[in-house]
C-alpha positions in Angstrom: 0.0 0.0 -0.1 1.1 3.7 -0.7 0.6 6.0 1.7 -1.5 8.9 0.3 -0.2 11.6 2.7 -2.0 15.1 2.8 -0.6 17.9 4.2 -2.5 20.1 5.7 0.7 22.5 7.5 4.3 22.2 8.8 2.6 20.6 12.0 0.0 17.9 10.6 -0.3 15.7 8.0 -3.3 13.6 7.7 -4.1 10.0 5.7 -6.8 7.0 5.7 -5.7 4.3 7.4 -2.0 3.1 7.8 -0.5 -0.5 8.8 2.0 -1.2 11.3 4.7 -1.7 8.5 3.9 2.0 7.3 5.2 3.5 10.3 9.0 2.9 9.3 8.4 5.4 6.4 6.4 8.1 8.5 9.3 8.1 10.5 11.8 7.9 7.9 9.6 11.2 6.5 10.1 13.0 9.6 6.8 12.3 12.0 7.7 12.4 15.7 3.6 11.6 16.9 0.9 9.1 15.6 -2.7 9.7 15.8 -5.2 7.4 15.5 -8.7 8.6 14.6 -10.4 5.6 13.5 -12.2 3.1 16.0 -11.0 -0.7 15.9 -13.2 -2.6 14.3 -14.8 0.1 11.6 -14.1 -2.4 9.0 -12.5 -5.8 8.9 -9.8 -5.4 6.7 -8.6 -2.1 9.0 -5.1 -3.1 11.5 -6.1 -3.2 15.4 -5.2 0.3 16.9 -2.9 -1.7 19.6 -0.8 -3.1 16.5 0.0 0.5 15.0 0.7 1.4 18.8 3.2 -1.2 19.0 4.6 -0.3 15.7 4.7 3.2 16.5 5.8 3.0 20.1 8.8 0.6 19.1 9.9 3.1 16.3 10.2 6.2 19.1 7.2 7.6 18.0 4.4 9.3 20.0 1.1 7.9 19.9 -2.6 8.9 20.8 -5.4 7.1 20.6 -8.2 9.3 19.8 -11.2 7.5 18.1 -14.0 9.4 16.4 -17.2 7.1 15.8 -20.3 7.8 15.0 -21.0 9.2 18.4 -19.6 12.2 16.7 -17.1 14.8 18.7 -16.8 15.2 21.7 -14.9 18.7 23.6 -12.7 16.0 24.7 -11.7 14.5 21.6 -10.9 17.9 20.5 -8.7 19.0 23.7 -7.2 15.4 23.3 -6.1 16.7 19.9 -4.9 20.0 20.9 -2.5 18.3 23.8 -1.4 15.7 21.3 -0.7 18.3 19.1 1.2 20.7 21.8 3.0 17.9 23.2 5.4 16.9 20.3 8.3 17.6 19.4 7.7 18.2 15.3 5.5 17.0 12.6 2.4 14.7 13.6 0.8 12.2 11.5 -2.8 11.6 12.1 -5.1 8.9 10.3 -8.6 7.7 9.9 -10.6 5.7 7.1 -10.0 8.4 4.6 -8.9 11.7 6.2 -11.9 13.7 7.0 -12.1 12.9 10.9 -8.4 13.6 11.8 -9.1 17.1 9.7 -11.7 17.9 11.7 -10.4 17.2 14.9 -7.7 19.5 13.6 -9.5 22.1 12.8 -11.4 21.9 15.8 -8.2 21.7 17.9 -7.3 25.2 16.1 -10.0 27.1 16.9 -9.4 30.1 19.0 -5.7 29.7 17.7 -6.0 30.2 14.2 -7.9 32.4 12.1 -11.4 30.3 11.0 -10.5 31.1 7.3 -6.8 30.2 8.0 -8.2 27.1 9.3 -10.6 26.4 6.1 -8.0 27.4 3.7 -5.0 25.0 5.0 -7.6 22.3 5.1 -8.9 23.0 1.6 -5.5 22.8 0.1 -4.9 19.3 1.4 -8.2 18.2 0.1 -10.9 18.8 2.7 -13.5 20.8 3.2 -14.1 22.2 6.6 -16.2 25.3 5.6 -19.6 23.8 7.9 -16.8 24.3 10.7 -16.7 28.2 10.1 -19.2 28.9 12.8 -17.3 26.8 15.5 -13.8 27.7 14.5 -14.3 31.3 15.5 -14.5 30.3 18.9 -12.3 28.2 21.7 
């Protein structure tokens, strides 16, 4: 599988599902932290989050599991995403099924930190439409 990385900015890049064997490539690309936004057992072909976590930790990368499922976004998920970004010593890589949920959590975690138009523009340049979040992005 070839990774289809979508760079949002210097701090964050997103993609769809990764495999444990992709961790070495991510580390080689300079990422220091991985955020898993995909709940386990969403699809029969996806590896367990624990497998990706083990590979990330073995490679010396930070790892955060912030699964975003059918229940939708919670303030806790947004805070955890913000903490993961702030706690990382370098570029962060986040993934879910398509990258949309990862981009959504990134966008919401930047509300009040970045201008809403800038958040929407950076996401759009990576191929993700976050304009529906505009009302949320102007507040902390």
